[in-house]
LOTORSE-557563 format. One line per 8 residues: for each residue x, y, z of C-alpha. Coordinates in steps of 0.02 Angstrom, whole numbers. Layout:
N
X Y Z; ...
// end
This chain:
641
11243 -11260 2482; 11235 -11084 2552; 11101 -10970 2483; 11128 -10796 2421; 11026 -10723 2563; 11147 -10799 2689; 11281 -10679 2630; 11173 -10525 2650
11173 -10425 2811; 11011 -10425 2912; 10980 -10242 2872; 10979 -10278 2684; 10863 -10426 2707; 10747 -10321 2814; 10740 -10184 2684; 10708 -10311 2546
10564 -10386 2644; 10493 -10214 2679; 10498 -10171 2494; 10412 -10334 2449; 10276 -10303 2578; 10257 -10125 2515; 10237 -10181 2335; 10113 -10315 2392
9993 -10177 2446; 9987 -10108 2269; 9948 -10273 2183; 9777 -10348 2144; 9676 -10483 2227; 9534 -10583 2149; 9394 -10458 2178; 9500 -10303 2151
9566 -10385 1992; 9389 -10401 1927; 9355 -10219 1973; 9515 -10155 1893; 9520 -10264 1736; 9342 -10326 1711; 9239 -10168 1700; 9245 -10169 1510
9174 -10346 1504; 9042 -10309 1637; 8988 -10148 1553; 8964 -10241 1388; 8802 -10317 1456; 8725 -10146 1430; 8749 -10156 1241; 8788 -10339 1201
8608 -10406 1215; 8548 -10249 1126; 8659 -10290 976; 8585 -10466 969; 8406 -10399 973; 8444 -10270 839; 8509 -10409 727; 8355 -10518 756
8220 -10385 760; 8207 -10380 570; 8117 -10548 581; 7991 -10481 707; 7932 -10583 855; 7999 -10743 777; 8172 -10666 769; 8167 -10599 948
8123 -10775 1005; 8300 -10826 953; 8379 -10703 1076; 8409 -10832 1211; 8481 -10967 1096; 8598 -10843 1011; 8651 -10773 1181; 8679 -10950 1244
8797 -10979 1097; 8890 -10819 1142; 8903 -10875 1322; 8968 -11043 1261; 9105 -10950 1167; 9135 -10848 1324; 9159 -11009 1423; 9285 -11069 1293
9380 -10905 1306; 9380 -10904 1496; 9447 -11082 1502; 9576 -11041 1368; 9637 -10884 1454; 9649 -10976 1620; 9768 -11093 1530; 9862 -10943 1460
9880 -10872 1635; 9952 -11036 1699; 10066 -11069 1550; 10126 -10889 1527; 10118 -10800 1696; 10236 -10661 1640; 10090 -10572 1556; 10063 -10514 1379
9918 -10632 1344; 9889 -10655 1158; 10054 -10568 1117; 10160 -10686 1222; 10067 -10843 1166; 10073 -10796 981; 10255 -10742 983; 10318 -10899 1070
10213 -11022 969; 10176 -10940 801; 10328 -10829 777; 10375 -10647 798; 10263 -10578 660; 10107 -10662 729; 10151 -10598 902; 10167 -10420 838
10000 -10433 748; 9920 -10490 911; 10004 -10350 1008; 9952 -10219 881; 9772 -10281 881; 9766 -10274 1072; 9840 -10098 1075; 9709 -10039 951
9570 -10121 1049; 9630 -10047 1214; 9636 -9871 1142; 9465 -9890 1060; 9392 -9966 1218; 9448 -9817 1321; 9373 -9695 1196; 9212 -9794 1170
9183 -9822 1356; 9204 -9639 1399; 9096 -9585 1252; 8961 -9711 1298; 8954 -9650 1477; 8943 -9469 1422; 8811 -9514 1292; 8705 -9594 1428
8727 -9438 1533; 8681 -9317 1392; 8529 -9425 1351; 8467 -9398 1528; 8518 -9213 1530; 8503 -9147 1350; 8567 -8975 1404; 8742 -9051 1418
8744 -9111 1238; 8845 -8962 1170; 8981 -9004 1297; 9001 -9185 1243; 9185 -9173 1195; 9231 -9076 1352; 9140 -9200 1463; 9229 -9345 1378
9398 -9266 1408; 9353 -9227 1589; 9301 -9408 1622; 9460 -9470 1536; 9566 -9354 1642; 9487 -9417 1804; 9517 -9599 1757; 9696 -9559 1706
9734 -9471 1871; 9663 -9615 1972; 9768 -9741 1874; 9925 -9639 1900; 9904 -9681 2084; 9915 -9866 2043; 9807 -10006 1976; 9760 -10059 2153
9702 -9882 2191; 9592 -9881 2036; 9521 -10051 2085; 9473 -9988 2258; 9399 -9828 2186; 9295 -9917 2054; 9245 -10072 2153; 9088 -9993 2229
9012 -9938 2062; 9046 -10112 1992; 8961 -10197 2139; 8810 -10080 2129; 8795 -10113 1942; 8803 -10303 1958; 8683 -10309 2106; 8561 -10192 2018
8559 -10297 1859; 8538 -10457 1957; 8388 -10375 2041; 8317 -10324 1871; 8332 -10502 1805; 8262 -10588 1961; 8117 -10469 1985; 8073 -10471 1800
8076 -10660 1784; 7975 -10684 1944; 7848 -10554 1888; 7836 -10633 1715; 7772 -10476 1630; 7818 -10291 1624; 7762 -10190 1775; 7692 -10060 1655
7661 -10073 1468; 7823 -10037 1376; 7832 -9911 1233; 7781 -9978 1064; 7928 -10035 958; 7983 -9932 810; 7952 -9985 631; 8041 -10143 577
8194 -10121 468; 8145 -10265 356; 8038 -10420 337; 8175 -10549 338; 8139 -10724 396; 8237 -10816 528; 8380 -10885 424; 8558 -10939 453
8632 -10773 394; 8520 -10675 513; 8570 -10783 660; 8755 -10775 615; 8747 -10585 598; 8659 -10571 767; 8790 -10686 844; 8932 -10581 773
8851 -10419 836; 8825 -10492 1009; 9005 -10549 1020; 9049 -10368 1060; 9001 -10418 1237; 9160 -10524 1245; 9281 -10379 1237; 9386 -10363 1393
9392 -10550 1432; 9578 -10554 1389; 9629 -10408 1500; 9662 -10514 1655; 9779 -10632 1561; 9872 -10483 1489; 9902 -10409 1662; 9941 -10565 1765
10099 -10486 1841; 9989 -10353 1923; 9913 -10482 2042; 9974 -10530 2215; 10076 -10687 2239; 10038 -10820 2185; 9990 -10713 2035; 9938 -10852 1914
9818 -10929 2039; 9736 -10764 2085; 9725 -10708 1905; 9646 -10875 1853; 9516 -10857 1991; 9479 -10678 1939; 9456 -10738 1759; 9332 -10870 1818
9234 -10745 1925; 9225 -10623 1780; 9163 -10761 1662; 9029 -10817 1785; 8965 -10640 1814; 8965 -10594 1630; 8887 -10757 1570; 8753 -10755 1704
8703 -10575 1667; 8698 -10605 1478; 8587 -10759 1495; 8474 -10674 1623; 8448 -10520 1516; 8417 -10626 1360; 8285 -10726 1453; 8205 -10564 1511
8202 -10498 1331; 8101 -10649 1276; 7989 -10644 1429; 7946 -10459 1402; 7950 -10475 1211; 8057 -10317 1202; 8087 -10238 1032; 8200 -10092 984
8124 -9923 1026; 8188 -9762 949; 8284 -9658 1076; 8285 -9794 1210; 8415 -9925 1254; 8364 -10105 1275; 8428 -10106 1454; 8323 -9956 1502
8167 -10045 1434; 8206 -10201 1536; 8236 -10098 1693; 8072 -10005 1667; 7982 -10170 1643; 8051 -10239 1807; 8056 -10086 1921; 7945 -9959 1835
8003 -9778 1822; 8034 -9745 2005; 8191 -9740 2112; 8245 -9914 2059; 8249 -9860 1877; 8355 -9707 1919; 8478 -9809 2023; 8507 -9935 1883
8525 -9801 1750; 8648 -9701 1857; 8749 -9859 1892; 8751 -9898 1706; 8811 -9723 1660; 8948 -9732 1791; 9009 -9905 1744; 9009 -9866 1557
9123 -9719 1588; 9234 -9818 1707; 9246 -9966 1587; 9394 -9873 1511; 9489 -9928 1666; 9511 -10100 1588; 9622 -10020 1457; 9722 -9927 1589
9749 -10090 1682; 9795 -10194 1530; 9886 -10087 1402; 10026 -10020 1516; 10071 -10199 1567; 10067 -10256 1385; 10173 -10107 1334; 10298 -10149 1472
10308 -10327 1405; 10339 -10260 1229; 10474 -10143 1294; 10564 -10287 1379; 10565 -10375 1211; 10631 -10215 1130; 10477 -10179 1023; 10432 -10018 1115
10544 -9886 1194; 10614 -9946 1360; 10528 -9801 1449; 10367 -9904 1441; 10448 -10034 1553; 10492 -9914 1693; 10386 -9927 1850; 10357 -9780 1963
10294 -9786 2141; 10139 -9893 2171; 10196 -10005 2026; 10129 -9883 1895; 10192 -9889 1716; 10166 -9704 1691; 10223 -9698 1510; 10091 -9824 1459
9954 -9736 1558; 9995 -9565 1485; 10013 -9626 1304; 9847 -9719 1316; 9762 -9563 1385; 9838 -9455 1246; 9785 -9573 1105; 9609 -9591 1176
9595 -9402 1193; 9645 -9381 1010; 9508 -9503 958; 9378 -9417 1065; 9422 -9245 997; 9429 -9307 817; 9258 -9390 827; 9178 -9264 945
9138 -9408 1063; 9011 -9480 940; 8978 -9665 966; 8916 -9692 789; 9093 -9652 729; 9187 -9749 863; 9086 -9909 882; 9111 -9977 704
9299 -9984 737; 9275 -10070 905; 9295 -10256 944; 9385 -10301 782; 9558 -10297 856; 9510 -10403 1005; 9444 -10543 895; 9606 -10544 797
9695 -10564 963; 9573 -10700 1017; 9603 -10801 858; 9792 -10786 867; 9795 -10830 1052; 9687 -10985 1027; 9792 -11040 879; 9950 -11013 979
9884 -11117 1123; 9837 -11255 1000; 10018 -11256 940; 10075 -11252 1122; 9984 -11414 1165; 10044 -11498 1007; 10222 -11453 1056; 10220 -11486 1244
10091 -11628 1258; 10071 -11606 1446; 9940 -11688 1558; 9766 -11678 1481; 9835 -11603 1321; 9707 -11687 1207; 9552 -11605 1279; 9646 -11440 1297
9698 -11453 1115; 9518 -11483 1062; 9459 -11336 1168; 9586 -11214 1095; 9564 -11276 917; 9376 -11249 930; 9402 -11077 1003; 9525 -11032 865
9401 -11080 730; 9256 -10987 810; 9351 -10827 850; 9431 -10822 678; 9259 -10837 599; 9194 -10698 711; 9341 -10587 664; 9305 -10611 479
9117 -10583 497; 9132 -10429 608; 9263 -10350 494; 9158 -10384 339; 8998 -10317 415; 9077 -10158 485; 9210 -10127 352; 9126 -9982 262
9065 -9907 426; 9240 -9876 491; 9323 -10046 513; 9433 -10006 361; 9529 -9884 471; 9578 -10026 589; 9632 -10130 439; 9748 -9988 389
9815 -9943 562; 9853 -10122 616; 9990 -10158 486; 10062 -9984 513; 10074 -10018 699; 10158 -10186 665; 10282 -10094 553; 10316 -9967 692
10350 -10105 820; 10466 -10190 697; 10563 -10030 663; 10586 -10000 850; 10655 -10175 870; 10775 -10151 724; 10836 -9989 801; 10873 -10078 966
10962 -10216 872; 11072 -10087 785; 11111 -10006 952; 11155 -10176 1024; 11274 -10213 881; 11355 -10042 900; 11380 -10073 1087; 11443 -10250 1058
11309 -10328 1167; 11315 -10516 1181; 11506 -10528 1169; 11636 -10491 1303; 11714 -10319 1271; 11897 -10272 1289; 11958 -10284 1468; 11967 -10114 1553
12141 -10048 1591; 12209 -9899 1682; 12275 -9758 1573; 12321 -9577 1597; 12169 -9465 1592; 12151 -9280 1563; 12019 -9175 1649; 11972 -9015 1558
11891 -8878 1661; 11814 -8728 1570; 11837 -8571 1675; 11781 -8391 1660; 11872 -8314 1807; 11930 -8339 1985; 11792 -8386 2105; 11742 -8513 2237
11664 -8615 2097; 11829 -8616 2001; 11923 -8677 2154; 11798 -8815 2188; 11798 -8874 2006; 11988 -8883 2001; 11995 -8975 2167; 11869 -9102 2103
11962 -9119 1938; 12130 -9148 2025; 12052 -9292 2121; 11982 -9371 1963; 12128 -9373 1841; 12317 -9369 1826; 12320 -9208 1725; 12207 -9058 1738
12194 -8918 1611; 12094 -8758 1634; 12024 -8682 1474; 11964 -8503 1453; 11880 -8447 1292; 11937 -8274 1238; 11813 -8165 1145; 11870 -8019 1040
11755 -7891 1118; 11825 -7915 1294; 12010 -7894 1251; 12111 -7848 1406; 12011 -7969 1516; 12109 -8120 1453; 12279 -8046 1496; 12214 -7990 1665
12145 -8165 1701; 12314 -8240 1657; 12403 -8123 1780; 12277 -8165 1917; 12298 -8351 1879; 12487 -8342 1898; 12468 -8245 2060; 12342 -8374 2125
12459 -8518 2076; 12334 -8664 2076; 12461 -8790 2004; 12347 -8808 1852; 12396 -8736 1683; 12279 -8610 1602; 12251 -8620 1414; 12175 -8473 1320
12073 -8521 1166; 12006 -8394 1043; 11819 -8406 1019; 11765 -8482 855; 11600 -8504 763; 11453 -8565 865; 11500 -8493 1033; 11592 -8556 1186
11524 -8735 1184; 11575 -8779 1005; 11742 -8690 1030; 11787 -8798 1180; 11723 -8953 1089; 11837 -8919 940; 11985 -8889 1056; 11953 -9054 1147
11936 -9148 983; 12100 -9075 917; 12199 -9142 1067; 12160 -9324 1020; 12181 -9382 1200; 12132 -9562 1237; 12038 -9527 1398; 11963 -9353 1422
11839 -9293 1552; 11764 -9119 1539; 11707 -9051 1706; 11583 -8908 1689; 11550 -8801 1841; 11376 -8726 1861; 11292 -8619 1991; 11134 -8686 2072
11038 -8532 2130; 10954 -8526 2298; 10791 -8462 2224; 10711 -8521 2062; 10695 -8348 1987; 10883 -8321 2006; 10905 -8440 1859; 10855 -8298 1746
11016 -8209 1798; 11123 -8346 1719; 11139 -8386 1536; 11146 -8577 1544; 11313 -8584 1455; 11365 -8736 1558; 11227 -8840 1480; 11279 -8781 1307
11460 -8835 1339; 11402 -9005 1403; 11294 -9033 1248; 11430 -8983 1126; 11565 -9089 1208; 11447 -9235 1235; 11423 -9252 1047; 11607 -9302 1035
11578 -9455 1143; 11683 -9376 1280; 11635 -9401 1462; 11554 -9246 1537; 11532 -9209 1722; 11420 -9064 1774; 11461 -9001 1949; 11326 -8894 2023
11381 -8774 2160; 11242 -8718 2278; 11241 -8530 2287; 11206 -8458 2460; 11200 -8270 2443; 11275 -8172 2590; 11167 -8040 2673; 11167 -7873 2586
11291 -7745 2660; 11228 -7585 2743; 11180 -7446 2624; 11321 -7334 2688; 11456 -7466 2658; 11537 -7478 2486; 11514 -7642 2388; 11640 -7778 2426
11782 -7777 2300; 11847 -7923 2201; 12027 -7984 2195; 12088 -7827 2106; 11973 -7705 2195; 11841 -7694 2059; 11656 -7696 2103; 11554 -7856 2090
11467 -7879 1924; 11356 -8032 1887; 11382 -8112 1716; 11507 -7982 1658; 11558 -8095 1514; 11416 -8126 1391; 11456 -8311 1385; 11485 -8341 1572
11379 -8467 1670; 11420 -8405 1846; 11426 -8246 1949; 11608 -8194 1957; 11697 -8043 2026; 11806 -7972 1889; 11871 -7805 1831; 11745 -7728 1712
11881 -7632 1618
// end
């Protein structure tokens, strides 16, 4: 059987191959995928262990001694999620992650809830990451504190501009800070564990917040707080189509590399917390205390802190790599405007990038870049997505029963139970601190996605999509050409119209304040003899555009094409010399459902005549006047009266 490519000429095949190779350059590999989509997860090691210690510090040294076991439980959940999302990548390589899994296995409503939760989390992640980076910077340089909002917007603008050049470009730009951050933290952990004690005595911890004992509720609360370190794990599965071919294999490897790096750093830092017996200190981050204990306060401390500040700010790149791809998937399913599915050069979904930047900027301006207002809303949406994705994969294995489905089913069922419990606990703990806003926005966003889909369904019914329409047939067509006078543009429009339709009619709108111009135009038309009839129409309410539209509607022709001639000036400022009436005619006629063709005539102005020579006359000997008629859209030579 002959293939389709056998029928294509070699030139077409060559161009197709060149395009494929060109697109290949702008897709992600394993390491660049981690750099582009894993910065959020990697940056979470700067605050994930800290959240665990804060939850356990109320029980004193006995509570801090549970840091490693609680972190190990979090890493166990991380391993479950990594394995689960590797299965998602293989089973659903078209991207979408939790949205695709939930929609195909749990129904449309569950899929929209997952999509809405991921959208909220991506927007919050971008805002929180930028605000955290700026907060670390202003902590080091207090003089910049009054400029917090401006610095947040500046950092967001830089990340947005880099991502508009493509996800691969952002990966290459942000790969070095990610490598420096990971290597620096590995050095902190190794040096600290080998040393066994802080290099210098650490600052005394602040007063304890309570005298609670080590109980189940304390451990569960610390576990839920520390689960904030798991945000961003799903981003690679959501953006699988952004990887090079074979995309599922590369994305699965990137997911594994990200899980190994994140899990190793979390366990290493937790072990270091117990070894140094670190407690919360007012005005200091837990990571800065660990770095000081391993490296002291010299150049090593400054390098790690600078790398942390940079990576926290760049962690917003995970959202820019994941949300545009998710939005494109939603647009293909008709839940978002189709503009989100358009790809520009370098495989950039610009609509998604710009909308994410705009929403994040609104959050940063509204909160003034304050982390205490942003963080309580963070990480709730992602756990809702985790739970729905795991539940969907459980249903997937029950339905497909492929090879090894029993252990996969057990894995996803366990993950579904754990992530659902975390979602409930985190929401309950942070509800009054700002999580209520997410609980309100999420159903509203689901409603918005549903309304967009219903609108597309109505459009599809109106267009008769899904059923063969009436067969096209040839019929007599009428081409209507609005004219204002005799000119090169008029001649070109009529010539074009005569080649498009069987009948051509020229229409001139007569205004009462011009008077004799209409009769004069008719005499000139008869003398010119273009073999096209000229119809004079008295101007009605609304101007020239609505007048022509009413005249076209009154004819009740079956097939009408209105050809509007417009001048395209040679210089941009020449546009101010024209009144844009052609666009007004096109808009008015277009509302009738009539086909409109706008012919733009390039205007090349002749050199100006010598000062001593009189101006060149028009057909009747009158001087040249631009826009003599108040409703004209071209420069015509006509008698001024």
